[in-house]
mmCIF file of the N, C-alpha and C atoms, coordinates in Angstrom:
data_MODEL
# 
_entry.id   MODEL 
# 
loop_
_atom_site.group_PDB 
_atom_site.id 
_atom_site.type_symbol 
_atom_site.label_atom_id 
_atom_site.label_alt_id 
_atom_site.label_comp_id 
_atom_site.label_asym_id 
_atom_site.label_entity_id 
_atom_site.label_seq_id 
_atom_site.pdbx_PDB_ins_code 
_atom_site.Cartn_x 
_atom_site.Cartn_y 
_atom_site.Cartn_z 
_atom_site.occupancy 
_atom_site.B_iso_or_equiv 
_atom_site.pdbx_formal_charge 
_atom_site.auth_seq_id 
_atom_site.auth_comp_id 
_atom_site.auth_asym_id 
_atom_site.auth_atom_id 
_atom_site.pdbx_PDB_model_num 
ATOM 1   N N  . MET A 1 1  ? 0.857   -1.175 0.000  1.00 0.00 ? 1  MET A N  1 
ATOM 2   C CA . MET A 1 1  ? 0.000   0.000  0.000  1.00 0.00 ? 1  MET A CA 1 
ATOM 3   C C  . MET A 1 1  ? 0.901   1.236  0.000  1.00 0.00 ? 1  MET A C  1 
ATOM 4   N N  . PRO A 1 2  ? 0.701   2.206  -0.914 1.00 0.00 ? 2  PRO A N  1 
ATOM 5   C CA . PRO A 1 2  ? 1.522   3.418  -0.941 1.00 0.00 ? 2  PRO A CA 1 
ATOM 6   C C  . PRO A 1 2  ? 1.391   4.196  0.356  1.00 0.00 ? 2  PRO A C  1 
ATOM 7   N N  . SER A 1 3  ? 2.434   4.974  0.652  1.00 0.00 ? 3  SER A N  1 
ATOM 8   C CA . SER A 1 3  ? 2.454   5.681  1.937  1.00 0.00 ? 3  SER A CA 1 
ATOM 9   C C  . SER A 1 3  ? 1.327   6.699  2.074  1.00 0.00 ? 3  SER A C  1 
ATOM 10  N N  . THR A 1 4  ? 0.931   7.372  0.983  1.00 0.00 ? 4  THR A N  1 
ATOM 11  C CA . THR A 1 4  ? -0.180  8.331  1.106  1.00 0.00 ? 4  THR A CA 1 
ATOM 12  C C  . THR A 1 4  ? -1.485  7.623  1.400  1.00 0.00 ? 4  THR A C  1 
ATOM 13  N N  . CYS A 1 5  ? -1.684  6.464  0.787  1.00 0.00 ? 5  CYS A N  1 
ATOM 14  C CA . CYS A 1 5  ? -2.888  5.682  1.071  1.00 0.00 ? 5  CYS A CA 1 
ATOM 15  C C  . CYS A 1 5  ? -2.870  5.191  2.512  1.00 0.00 ? 5  CYS A C  1 
ATOM 16  N N  . MET A 1 6  ? -1.707  4.755  2.990  1.00 0.00 ? 6  MET A N  1 
ATOM 17  C CA . MET A 1 6  ? -1.564  4.293  4.370  1.00 0.00 ? 6  MET A CA 1 
ATOM 18  C C  . MET A 1 6  ? -1.818  5.449  5.337  1.00 0.00 ? 6  MET A C  1 
ATOM 19  N N  . SER A 1 7  ? -1.302  6.625  4.983  1.00 0.00 ? 7  SER A N  1 
ATOM 20  C CA . SER A 1 7  ? -1.515  7.800  5.831  1.00 0.00 ? 7  SER A CA 1 
ATOM 21  C C  . SER A 1 7  ? -2.995  8.170  5.884  1.00 0.00 ? 7  SER A C  1 
ATOM 22  N N  . ASN A 1 8  ? -3.665  8.127  4.740  1.00 0.00 ? 8  ASN A N  1 
ATOM 23  C CA . ASN A 1 8  ? -5.104  8.422  4.714  1.00 0.00 ? 8  ASN A CA 1 
ATOM 24  C C  . ASN A 1 8  ? -5.879  7.398  5.523  1.00 0.00 ? 8  ASN A C  1 
ATOM 25  N N  . ARG A 1 9  ? -5.509  6.128  5.413  1.00 0.00 ? 9  ARG A N  1 
ATOM 26  C CA . ARG A 1 9  ? -6.164  5.053  6.158  1.00 0.00 ? 9  ARG A CA 1 
ATOM 27  C C  . ARG A 1 9  ? -5.970  5.286  7.660  1.00 0.00 ? 9  ARG A C  1 
ATOM 28  N N  . MET A 1 10 ? -4.737  5.640  8.061  1.00 0.00 ? 10 MET A N  1 
ATOM 29  C CA . MET A 1 10 ? -4.457  5.847  9.486  1.00 0.00 ? 10 MET A CA 1 
ATOM 30  C C  . MET A 1 10 ? -5.250  7.051  10.005 1.00 0.00 ? 10 MET A C  1 
ATOM 31  N N  . ASN A 1 11 ? -5.343  8.104  9.212  1.00 0.00 ? 11 ASN A N  1 
ATOM 32  C CA . ASN A 1 11 ? -6.126  9.268  9.636  1.00 0.00 ? 11 ASN A CA 1 
ATOM 33  C C  . ASN A 1 11 ? -7.597  8.910  9.802  1.00 0.00 ? 11 ASN A C  1 
ATOM 34  N N  . ALA A 1 12 ? -8.120  8.107  8.901  1.00 0.00 ? 12 ALA A N  1 
ATOM 35  C CA . ALA A 1 12 ? -9.521  7.697  9.011  1.00 0.00 ? 12 ALA A CA 1 
ATOM 36  C C  . ALA A 1 12 ? -9.740  6.834  10.248 1.00 0.00 ? 12 ALA A C  1 
ATOM 37  N N  . VAL A 1 13 ? -8.814  5.920  10.499 1.00 0.00 ? 13 VAL A N  1 
ATOM 38  C CA . VAL A 1 13 ? -8.924  5.060  11.680 1.00 0.00 ? 13 VAL A CA 1 
ATOM 39  C C  . VAL A 1 13 ? -8.794  5.899  12.942 1.00 0.00 ? 13 VAL A C  1 
ATOM 40  N N  . ARG A 1 14 ? -7.836  6.813  12.970 1.00 0.00 ? 14 ARG A N  1 
ATOM 41  C CA . ARG A 1 14 ? -7.634  7.677  14.137 1.00 0.00 ? 14 ARG A CA 1 
ATOM 42  C C  . ARG A 1 14 ? -8.887  8.498  14.416 1.00 0.00 ? 14 ARG A C  1 
ATOM 43  N N  . THR A 1 15 ? -9.490  9.036  13.376 1.00 0.00 ? 15 THR A N  1 
ATOM 44  C CA . THR A 1 15 ? -10.713 9.823  13.553 1.00 0.00 ? 15 THR A CA 1 
ATOM 45  C C  . THR A 1 15 ? -11.824 8.963  14.150 1.00 0.00 ? 15 THR A C  1 
ATOM 46  N N  . HIS A 1 16 ? -11.963 7.740  13.658 1.00 0.00 ? 16 HIS A N  1 
ATOM 47  C CA . HIS A 1 16 ? -12.996 6.847  14.188 1.00 0.00 ? 16 HIS A CA 1 
ATOM 48  C C  . HIS A 1 16 ? -12.719 6.502  15.648 1.00 0.00 ? 16 HIS A C  1 
ATOM 49  N N  . VAL A 1 17 ? -11.471 6.201  15.968 1.00 0.00 ? 17 VAL A N  1 
ATOM 50  C CA . VAL A 1 17 ? -11.111 5.850  17.345 1.00 0.00 ? 17 VAL A CA 1 
ATOM 51  C C  . VAL A 1 17 ? -11.359 7.032  18.276 1.00 0.00 ? 17 VAL A C  1 
ATOM 52  N N  . LEU A 1 18 ? -10.973 8.222  17.865 1.00 0.00 ? 18 LEU A N  1 
ATOM 53  C CA . LEU A 1 18 ? -11.194 9.404  18.703 1.00 0.00 ? 18 LEU A CA 1 
ATOM 54  C C  . LEU A 1 18 ? -12.676 9.671  18.911 1.00 0.00 ? 18 LEU A C  1 
ATOM 55  N N  . THR A 1 19 ? -13.462 9.491  17.869 1.00 0.00 ? 19 THR A N  1 
ATOM 56  C CA . THR A 1 19 ? -14.904 9.688  17.988 1.00 0.00 ? 19 THR A CA 1 
ATOM 57  C C  . THR A 1 19 ? -15.507 8.725  18.994 1.00 0.00 ? 19 THR A C  1 
ATOM 58  N N  . VAL A 1 20 ? -15.125 7.466  18.895 1.00 0.00 ? 20 VAL A N  1 
ATOM 59  C CA . VAL A 1 20 ? -15.640 6.458  19.831 1.00 0.00 ? 20 VAL A CA 1 
ATOM 60  C C  . VAL A 1 20 ? -15.208 6.794  21.259 1.00 0.00 ? 20 VAL A C  1 
ATOM 61  N N  . CYS A 1 21 ? -13.954 7.145  21.446 1.00 0.00 ? 21 CYS A N  1 
ATOM 62  C CA . CYS A 1 21 ? -13.458 7.470  22.790 1.00 0.00 ? 21 CYS A CA 1 
ATOM 63  C C  . CYS A 1 21 ? -14.197 8.667  23.385 1.00 0.00 ? 21 CYS A C  1 
ATOM 64  N N  . LEU A 1 22 ? -14.352 9.699  22.597 1.00 0.00 ? 22 LEU A N  1 
ATOM 65  C CA . LEU A 1 22 ? -15.029 10.887 23.118 1.00 0.00 ? 22 LEU A CA 1 
ATOM 66  C C  . LEU A 1 22 ? -16.503 10.608 23.398 1.00 0.00 ? 22 LEU A C  1 
ATOM 67  N N  . ALA A 1 23 ? -17.136 9.788  22.587 1.00 0.00 ? 23 ALA A N  1 
ATOM 68  C CA . ALA A 1 23 ? -18.533 9.430  22.846 1.00 0.00 ? 23 ALA A CA 1 
ATOM 69  C C  . ALA A 1 23 ? -18.648 8.644  24.148 1.00 0.00 ? 23 ALA A C  1 
ATOM 70  N N  . LEU A 1 24 ? -17.756 7.694  24.345 1.00 0.00 ? 24 LEU A N  1 
ATOM 71  C CA . LEU A 1 24 ? -17.787 6.922  25.585 1.00 0.00 ? 24 LEU A CA 1 
ATOM 72  C C  . LEU A 1 24 ? -17.468 7.796  26.788 1.00 0.00 ? 24 LEU A C  1 
ATOM 73  N N  . LEU A 1 25 ? -16.550 8.700  26.626 1.00 0.00 ? 25 LEU A N  1 
ATOM 74  C CA . LEU A 1 25 ? -16.211 9.614  27.716 1.00 0.00 ? 25 LEU A CA 1 
ATOM 75  C C  . LEU A 1 25 ? -17.421 10.465 28.090 1.00 0.00 ? 25 LEU A C  1 
ATOM 76  N N  . ALA A 1 26 ? -18.132 10.955 27.103 1.00 0.00 ? 26 ALA A N  1 
ATOM 77  C CA . ALA A 1 26 ? -19.323 11.771 27.380 1.00 0.00 ? 26 ALA A CA 1 
ATOM 78  C C  . ALA A 1 26 ? -20.371 10.972 28.140 1.00 0.00 ? 26 ALA A C  1 
ATOM 79  N N  . LEU A 1 27 ? -20.481 9.704  27.831 1.00 0.00 ? 27 LEU A N  1 
ATOM 80  C CA . LEU A 1 27 ? -21.472 8.867  28.507 1.00 0.00 ? 27 LEU A CA 1 
ATOM 81  C C  . LEU A 1 27 ? -21.080 8.527  29.942 1.00 0.00 ? 27 LEU A C  1 
ATOM 82  N N  . THR A 1 28 ? -19.783 8.550  30.259 1.00 0.00 ? 28 THR A N  1 
ATOM 83  C CA . THR A 1 28 ? -19.336 8.180  31.602 1.00 0.00 ? 28 THR A CA 1 
ATOM 84  C C  . THR A 1 28 ? -19.233 9.368  32.544 1.00 0.00 ? 28 THR A C  1 
ATOM 85  N N  . GLN A 1 29 ? -19.351 10.593 32.056 1.00 0.00 ? 29 GLN A N  1 
ATOM 86  C CA . GLN A 1 29 ? -19.234 11.781 32.890 1.00 0.00 ? 29 GLN A CA 1 
ATOM 87  C C  . GLN A 1 29 ? -20.589 12.174 33.460 1.00 0.00 ? 29 GLN A C  1 
ATOM 88  N N  . PRO A 1 30 ? -20.612 12.598 34.723 1.00 0.00 ? 30 PRO A N  1 
ATOM 89  C CA . PRO A 1 30 ? -21.857 13.129 35.272 1.00 0.00 ? 30 PRO A CA 1 
ATOM 90  C C  . PRO A 1 30 ? -22.285 14.376 34.489 1.00 0.00 ? 30 PRO A C  1 
ATOM 91  N N  . ALA A 1 31 ? -23.571 14.621 34.452 1.00 0.00 ? 31 ALA A N  1 
ATOM 92  C CA . ALA A 1 31 ? -24.091 15.745 33.673 1.00 0.00 ? 31 ALA A CA 1 
ATOM 93  C C  . ALA A 1 31 ? -23.530 17.080 34.145 1.00 0.00 ? 31 ALA A C  1 
ATOM 94  N N  . SER A 1 32 ? -23.214 17.220 35.434 1.00 0.00 ? 32 SER A N  1 
ATOM 95  C CA . SER A 1 32 ? -22.731 18.493 35.957 1.00 0.00 ? 32 SER A CA 1 
ATOM 96  C C  . SER A 1 32 ? -21.236 18.690 35.751 1.00 0.00 ? 32 SER A C  1 
ATOM 97  N N  . ALA A 1 33 ? -20.497 17.644 35.406 1.00 0.00 ? 33 ALA A N  1 
ATOM 98  C CA . ALA A 1 33 ? -19.054 17.760 35.235 1.00 0.00 ? 33 ALA A CA 1 
ATOM 99  C C  . ALA A 1 33 ? -18.724 18.305 33.854 1.00 0.00 ? 33 ALA A C  1 
ATOM 100 N N  . ALA A 1 34 ? -17.662 19.105 33.797 1.00 0.00 ? 34 ALA A N  1 
ATOM 101 C CA . ALA A 1 34 ? -17.200 19.604 32.508 1.00 0.00 ? 34 ALA A CA 1 
ATOM 102 C C  . ALA A 1 34 ? -16.583 18.452 31.723 1.00 0.00 ? 34 ALA A C  1 
ATOM 103 N N  . PRO A 1 35 ? -16.881 18.346 30.442 1.00 0.00 ? 35 PRO A N  1 
ATOM 104 C CA . PRO A 1 35 ? -16.307 17.252 29.659 1.00 0.00 ? 35 PRO A CA 1 
ATOM 105 C C  . PRO A 1 35 ? -14.799 17.410 29.522 1.00 0.00 ? 35 PRO A C  1 
ATOM 106 N N  . LEU A 1 36 ? -14.095 16.292 29.553 1.00 0.00 ? 36 LEU A N  1 
ATOM 107 C CA . LEU A 1 36 ? -12.651 16.304 29.386 1.00 0.00 ? 36 LEU A CA 1 
ATOM 108 C C  . LEU A 1 36 ? -12.296 16.196 27.919 1.00 0.00 ? 36 LEU A C  1 
ATOM 109 N N  . THR A 1 37 ? -11.147 16.732 27.576 1.00 0.00 ? 37 THR A N  1 
ATOM 110 C CA . THR A 1 37 ? -10.636 16.518 26.232 1.00 0.00 ? 37 THR A CA 1 
ATOM 111 C C  . THR A 1 37 ? -9.938  15.170 26.209 1.00 0.00 ? 37 THR A C  1 
ATOM 112 N N  . LEU A 1 38 ? -9.666  14.655 25.024 1.00 0.00 ? 38 LEU A N  1 
ATOM 113 C CA . LEU A 1 38 ? -8.959  13.388 24.922 1.00 0.00 ? 38 LEU A CA 1 
ATOM 114 C C  . LEU A 1 38 ? -7.578  13.509 25.547 1.00 0.00 ? 38 LEU A C  1 
ATOM 115 N N  . ASP A 1 39 ? -6.903  14.640 25.347 1.00 0.00 ? 39 ASP A N  1 
ATOM 116 C CA . ASP A 1 39 ? -5.583  14.834 25.949 1.00 0.00 ? 39 ASP A CA 1 
ATOM 117 C C  . ASP A 1 39 ? -5.658  14.791 27.472 1.00 0.00 ? 39 ASP A C  1 
ATOM 118 N N  . ALA A 1 40 ? -6.670  15.429 28.054 1.00 0.00 ? 40 ALA A N  1 
ATOM 119 C CA . ALA A 1 40 ? -6.821  15.408 29.507 1.00 0.00 ? 40 ALA A CA 1 
ATOM 120 C C  . ALA A 1 40 ? -7.130  14.006 30.005 1.00 0.00 ? 40 ALA A C  1 
ATOM 121 N N  . LEU A 1 41 ? -7.929  13.292 29.264 1.00 0.00 ? 41 LEU A N  1 
ATOM 122 C CA . LEU A 1 41 ? -8.249  11.911 29.624 1.00 0.00 ? 41 LEU A CA 1 
ATOM 123 C C  . LEU A 1 41 ? -7.004  11.037 29.598 1.00 0.00 ? 41 LEU A C  1 
ATOM 124 N N  . LEU A 1 42 ? -6.204  11.168 28.540 1.00 0.00 ? 42 LEU A N  1 
ATOM 125 C CA . LEU A 1 42 ? -4.996  10.349 28.412 1.00 0.00 ? 42 LEU A CA 1 
ATOM 126 C C  . LEU A 1 42 ? -3.913  10.764 29.395 1.00 0.00 ? 42 LEU A C  1 
ATOM 127 N N  . ALA A 1 43 ? -3.969  11.991 29.915 1.00 0.00 ? 43 ALA A N  1 
ATOM 128 C CA . ALA A 1 43 ? -2.955  12.468 30.855 1.00 0.00 ? 43 ALA A CA 1 
ATOM 129 C C  . ALA A 1 43 ? -3.187  11.965 32.279 1.00 0.00 ? 43 ALA A C  1 
ATOM 130 N N  . ARG A 1 44 ? -4.353  11.395 32.556 1.00 0.00 ? 44 ARG A N  1 
ATOM 131 C CA . ARG A 1 44 ? -4.638  10.887 33.898 1.00 0.00 ? 44 ARG A CA 1 
ATOM 132 C C  . ARG A 1 44 ? -3.682  9.760  34.265 1.00 0.00 ? 44 ARG A C  1 
ATOM 133 N N  . SER A 1 45 ? -3.362  9.664  35.548 1.00 0.00 ? 45 SER A N  1 
ATOM 134 C CA . SER A 1 45 ? -2.469  8.588  36.007 1.00 0.00 ? 45 SER A CA 1 
ATOM 135 C C  . SER A 1 45 ? -3.172  7.236  36.009 1.00 0.00 ? 45 SER A C  1 
ATOM 136 N N  . GLU A 1 46 ? -4.483  7.231  36.155 1.00 0.00 ? 46 GLU A N  1 
ATOM 137 C CA . GLU A 1 46 ? -5.256  5.986  36.114 1.00 0.00 ? 46 GLU A CA 1 
ATOM 138 C C  . GLU A 1 46 ? -6.217  6.026  34.940 1.00 0.00 ? 46 GLU A C  1 
ATOM 139 N N  . ALA A 1 47 ? -6.346  4.899  34.303 1.00 0.00 ? 47 ALA A N  1 
ATOM 140 C CA . ALA A 1 47 ? -7.281  4.821  33.181 1.00 0.00 ? 47 ALA A CA 1 
ATOM 141 C C  . ALA A 1 47 ? -8.716  4.900  33.695 1.00 0.00 ? 47 ALA A C  1 
ATOM 142 N N  . PRO A 1 48 ? -9.552  5.713  33.063 1.00 0.00 ? 48 PRO A N  1 
ATOM 143 C CA . PRO A 1 48 ? -10.957 5.776  33.485 1.00 0.00 ? 48 PRO A CA 1 
ATOM 144 C C  . PRO A 1 48 ? -11.684 4.511  33.080 1.00 0.00 ? 48 PRO A C  1 
ATOM 145 N N  . HIS A 1 49 ? -12.723 4.189  33.794 1.00 0.00 ? 49 HIS A N  1 
ATOM 146 C CA . HIS A 1 49 ? -13.535 3.026  33.472 1.00 0.00 ? 49 HIS A CA 1 
ATOM 147 C C  . HIS A 1 49 ? -14.368 3.315  32.236 1.00 0.00 ? 49 HIS A C  1 
ATOM 148 N N  . GLY A 1 50 ? -14.528 2.316  31.397 1.00 0.00 ? 50 GLY A N  1 
ATOM 149 C CA . GLY A 1 50 ? -15.440 2.423  30.273 1.00 0.00 ? 50 GLY A CA 1 
ATOM 150 C C  . GLY A 1 50 ? -14.868 2.992  28.997 1.00 0.00 ? 50 GLY A C  1 
ATOM 151 N N  . VAL A 1 51 ? -13.565 3.209  28.919 1.00 0.00 ? 51 VAL A N  1 
ATOM 152 C CA . VAL A 1 51 ? -12.991 3.720  27.681 1.00 0.00 ? 51 VAL A CA 1 
ATOM 153 C C  . VAL A 1 51 ? -12.549 2.536  26.827 1.00 0.00 ? 51 VAL A C  1 
ATOM 154 N N  . VAL A 1 52 ? -12.978 2.540  25.575 1.00 0.00 ? 52 VAL A N  1 
ATOM 155 C CA . VAL A 1 52 ? -12.688 1.445  24.657 1.00 0.00 ? 52 VAL A CA 1 
ATOM 156 C C  . VAL A 1 52 ? -12.161 2.032  23.358 1.00 0.00 ? 52 VAL A C  1 
ATOM 157 N N  . PHE A 1 53 ? -11.115 1.444  22.840 1.00 0.00 ? 53 PHE A N  1 
ATOM 158 C CA . PHE A 1 53 ? -10.630 1.790  21.514 1.00 0.00 ? 53 PHE A CA 1 
ATOM 159 C C  . PHE A 1 53 ? -11.173 0.729  20.562 1.00 0.00 ? 53 PHE A C  1 
ATOM 160 N N  . GLU A 1 54 ? -11.997 1.137  19.624 1.00 0.00 ? 54 GLU A N  1 
ATOM 161 C CA . GLU A 1 54 ? -12.581 0.202  18.677 1.00 0.00 ? 54 GLU A CA 1 
ATOM 162 C C  . GLU A 1 54 ? -12.098 0.546  17.277 1.00 0.00 ? 54 GLU A C  1 
ATOM 163 N N  . ILE A 1 55 ? -11.619 -0.455 16.583 1.00 0.00 ? 55 ILE A N  1 
ATOM 164 C CA . ILE A 1 55 ? -11.138 -0.260 15.219 1.00 0.00 ? 55 ILE A CA 1 
ATOM 165 C C  . ILE A 1 55 ? -12.020 -1.106 14.313 1.00 0.00 ? 55 ILE A C  1 
ATOM 166 N N  . VAL A 1 56 ? -12.721 -0.436 13.408 1.00 0.00 ? 56 VAL A N  1 
ATOM 167 C CA . VAL A 1 56 ? -13.625 -1.123 12.497 1.00 0.00 ? 56 VAL A CA 1 
ATOM 168 C C  . VAL A 1 56 ? -13.232 -0.742 11.079 1.00 0.00 ? 56 VAL A C  1 
ATOM 169 N N  . ASP A 1 57 ? -12.863 -1.723 10.295 1.00 0.00 ? 57 ASP A N  1 
ATOM 170 C CA . ASP A 1 57 ? -12.471 -1.470 8.922  1.00 0.00 ? 57 ASP A CA 1 
ATOM 171 C C  . ASP A 1 57 ? -12.508 -2.775 8.149  1.00 0.00 ? 57 ASP A C  1 
ATOM 172 N N  . ARG A 1 58 ? -12.860 -2.713 6.899  1.00 0.00 ? 58 ARG A N  1 
ATOM 173 C CA . ARG A 1 58 ? -12.865 -3.914 6.069  1.00 0.00 ? 58 ARG A CA 1 
ATOM 174 C C  . ARG A 1 58 ? -11.461 -4.337 5.668  1.00 0.00 ? 58 ARG A C  1 
ATOM 175 N N  . ASP A 1 59 ? -10.541 -3.402 5.699  1.00 0.00 ? 59 ASP A N  1 
ATOM 176 C CA . ASP A 1 59 ? -9.162  -3.689 5.312  1.00 0.00 ? 59 ASP A CA 1 
ATOM 177 C C  . ASP A 1 59 ? -8.464  -4.439 6.443  1.00 0.00 ? 59 ASP A C  1 
ATOM 178 N N  . PRO A 1 60 ? -7.979  -5.660 6.205  1.00 0.00 ? 60 PRO A N  1 
ATOM 179 C CA . PRO A 1 60 ? -7.319  -6.420 7.260  1.00 0.00 ? 60 PRO A CA 1 
ATOM 180 C C  . PRO A 1 60 ? -6.033  -5.767 7.754  1.00 0.00 ? 60 PRO A C  1 
ATOM 181 N N  . GLU A 1 61 ? -5.474  -4.850 6.996  1.00 0.00 ? 61 GLU A N  1 
ATOM 182 C CA . GLU A 1 61 ? -4.252  -4.161 7.421  1.00 0.00 ? 61 GLU A CA 1 
ATOM 183 C C  . GLU A 1 61 ? -4.544  -2.957 8.316  1.00 0.00 ? 61 GLU A C  1 
ATOM 184 N N  . ALA A 1 62 ? -5.803  -2.576 8.464  1.00 0.00 ? 62 ALA A N  1 
ATOM 185 C CA . ALA A 1 62 ? -6.146  -1.402 9.265  1.00 0.00 ? 62 ALA A CA 1 
ATOM 186 C C  . ALA A 1 62 ? -5.688  -1.553 10.708 1.00 0.00 ? 62 ALA A C  1 
ATOM 187 N N  . LEU A 1 63 ? -5.791  -2.750 11.255 1.00 0.00 ? 63 LEU A N  1 
ATOM 188 C CA . LEU A 1 63 ? -5.360  -2.962 12.632 1.00 0.00 ? 63 LEU A CA 1 
ATOM 189 C C  . LEU A 1 63 ? -3.859  -2.740 12.766 1.00 0.00 ? 63 LEU A C  1 
ATOM 190 N N  . ASN A 1 64 ? -3.085  -3.197 11.784 1.00 0.00 ? 64 ASN A N  1 
ATOM 191 C CA . ASN A 1 64 ? -1.639  -2.991 11.829 1.00 0.00 ? 64 ASN A CA 1 
ATOM 192 C C  . ASN A 1 64 ? -1.283  -1.514 11.781 1.00 0.00 ? 64 ASN A C  1 
ATOM 193 N N  . VAL A 1 65 ? -2.092  -0.730 11.107 1.00 0.00 ? 65 VAL A N  1 
ATOM 194 C CA . VAL A 1 65 ? -1.860  0.702  11.017 1.00 0.00 ? 65 VAL A CA 1 
ATOM 195 C C  . VAL A 1 65 ? -2.270  1.399  12.310 1.00 0.00 ? 65 VAL A C  1 
ATOM 196 N N  . ALA A 1 66 ? -3.392  1.012  12.872 1.00 0.00 ? 66 ALA A N  1 
ATOM 197 C CA . ALA A 1 66 ? -3.953  1.706  14.039 1.00 0.00 ? 66 ALA A CA 1 
ATOM 198 C C  . ALA A 1 66 ? -3.379  1.245  15.370 1.00 0.00 ? 66 ALA A C  1 
ATOM 199 N N  . LEU A 1 67 ? -2.964  -0.004 15.453 1.00 0.00 ? 67 LEU A N  1 
ATOM 200 C CA . LEU A 1 67 ? -2.544  -0.550 16.738 1.00 0.00 ? 67 LEU A CA 1 
ATOM 201 C C  . LEU A 1 67 ? -1.400  0.215  17.405 1.00 0.00 ? 67 LEU A C  1 
ATOM 202 N N  . PRO A 1 68 ? -0.358  0.647  16.683 1.00 0.00 ? 68 PRO A N  1 
ATOM 203 C CA . PRO A 1 68 ? 0.686   1.428  17.351 1.00 0.00 ? 68 PRO A CA 1 
ATOM 204 C C  . PRO A 1 68 ? 0.147   2.713  17.974 1.00 0.00 ? 68 PRO A C  1 
ATOM 205 N N  . TRP A 1 69 ? -0.781  3.389  17.287 1.00 0.00 ? 69 TRP A N  1 
ATOM 206 C CA . TRP A 1 69 ? -1.361  4.609  17.853 1.00 0.00 ? 69 TRP A CA 1 
ATOM 207 C C  . TRP A 1 69 ? -2.177  4.298  19.079 1.00 0.00 ? 69 TRP A C  1 
ATOM 208 N N  . VAL A 1 70 ? -2.974  3.227  19.057 1.00 0.00 ? 70 VAL A N  1 
ATOM 209 C CA . VAL A 1 70 ? -3.802  2.846  20.189 1.00 0.00 ? 70 VAL A CA 1 
ATOM 210 C C  . VAL A 1 70 ? -2.922  2.490  21.385 1.00 0.00 ? 70 VAL A C  1 
ATOM 211 N N  . LYS A 1 71 ? -1.855  1.744  21.149 1.00 0.00 ? 71 LYS A N  1 
ATOM 212 C CA . LYS A 1 71 ? -0.942  1.387  22.246 1.00 0.00 ? 71 LYS A CA 1 
ATOM 213 C C  . LYS A 1 71 ? -0.338  2.642  22.868 1.00 0.00 ? 71 LYS A C  1 
ATOM 214 N N  . GLN A 1 72 ? 0.064   3.584  22.035 1.00 0.00 ? 72 GLN A N  1 
ATOM 215 C CA . GLN A 1 72 ? 0.648   4.826  22.557 1.00 0.00 ? 72 GLN A CA 1 
ATOM 216 C C  . GLN A 1 72 ? -0.390  5.625  23.326 1.00 0.00 ? 72 GLN A C  1 
ATOM 217 N N  . ALA A 1 73 ? -1.602  5.712  22.820 1.00 0.00 ? 73 ALA A N  1 
ATOM 218 C CA . ALA A 1 73 ? -2.642  6.505  23.470 1.00 0.00 ? 73 ALA A CA 1 
ATOM 219 C C  . ALA A 1 73 ? -3.121  5.860  24.767 1.00 0.00 ? 73 ALA A C  1 
ATOM 220 N N  . ALA A 1 74 ? -3.021  4.542  24.874 1.00 0.00 ? 74 ALA A N  1 
ATOM 221 C CA . ALA A 1 74 ? -3.510  3.842  26.052 1.00 0.00 ? 74 ALA A CA 1 
ATOM 222 C C  . ALA A 1 74 ? -2.538  3.916  27.220 1.00 0.00 ? 74 ALA A C  1 
ATOM 223 N N  . HIS A 1 75 ? -1.323  4.347  26.981 1.00 0.00 ? 75 HIS A N  1 
ATOM 224 C CA . HIS A 1 75 ? -0.331  4.412  28.089 1.00 0.00 ? 75 HIS A CA 1 
ATOM 225 C C  . HIS A 1 75 ? -0.132  5.803  28.574 1.00 0.00 ? 75 HIS A C  1 
# 
């Protein structure tokens, strides 16, 4: 796969993962609490409950592209 296609695929996967994370974060926050940004969520010393990284793609290589980003974001 050419690098521009791989880059576009990774951007699409990243966008989907961020959308899912932010949606789950919104559902886990009390209504009176200010919503956190993804950066603030990832900066916490403890992982919050209920956060899931989901990768959905028909391309079997999508996981290989997204997994390094997910591993980095999860730590």
